[in-house]
N, C-alpha and C positions, 0 to 999 in steps of 0.2 A: 796115157802120159803125153797126149798131144793137145794142141790148141784146137778148139772147135769154133767155127764161124757159122752163125745162124742168120738167115735173112728171111723176112716175111713181108708180104704185101697183101692188101685186101681192099674191099670196097663195101661201104655201108650205105644202105638206102633207108632213110627215115620216112615212112609213108605218111605220118601225121603232118610233118612240116615240108614234105616234098623236097628234102635236102639230101644231097649225096656227099659222101666223105671218102677220100682215099687215105688209107692208113698204111704205115710201113714200120719196120723195126730191123735193126742190125744188132747182133749180140756176139760177144767174144767170150768164150768159156775155157777155163783151164781145169779139167777134172783132176782130182787128187793133187792139187798144187802143194798141199801140206798134208800128207797122210790121208785122213778121211775128210779133208776140207776141199771143196770146190770153190773157185773164184770166178766171178762173172762181171762183165760190163755191158751196158746196153744203151742204145739210143732209139727212142720211139717217137713217132710224130704222125701228123696228118697234114692235109693241104689247107687247113683252116687256122693253124696257129704255130707257135714256137715249139720245137721239139723238147723232149724231156730226156735227160741222161741219168743213169743210175749205176751204182756198183753194188755187188752183193756177195755174200759168202754163204755156203751151205755145208753143214756138218752132218755126216752120217754117223749118228751116235750109236745106233744098233742096226747093222746092215739088214735090209729087208723089213725093218720094223719102225725105226724112229729116225726122223730127219729134222734138224733145227736150222732155220735160216734167218738172215737179217739183211736188210738193204737200206741204202740211203740214196736219194735222188734229188735233182733240182731241175727246174725248167730253165732252158738255155735262153734267157732274156733278162730284162731288168725287173721282172715281176717279184722276185724273191720268194717264189713258191718252192717249198721244200717238202720232202716226204721221207719218213723213216718207218720201216716195217720190221717186225719180228714175228716169226711164224714157226709152227711145228706140224709135222705130218706123222701120224701114228697109224700104222697098218696092222690090222688084226683079222 
């Protein structure tokens, strides 16, 4: 019943193009915000372009067996790039 803050950083080396990229992400998560539903917000980016922000919800339909999630995101610039996802994870 607490807010969780995630932070990640990394470095990618593309040997073919000899290009390096520094990547980062910050996320805020509220587990069980509404019964079996988790809410999340995230900003991800790298040192080569505009960051991307997204919000998501994850529903634990059957604990330990079935999780359904959805997200919506947009690049933080004037490019009008948007992304919507829907997913499911079934454990057996």
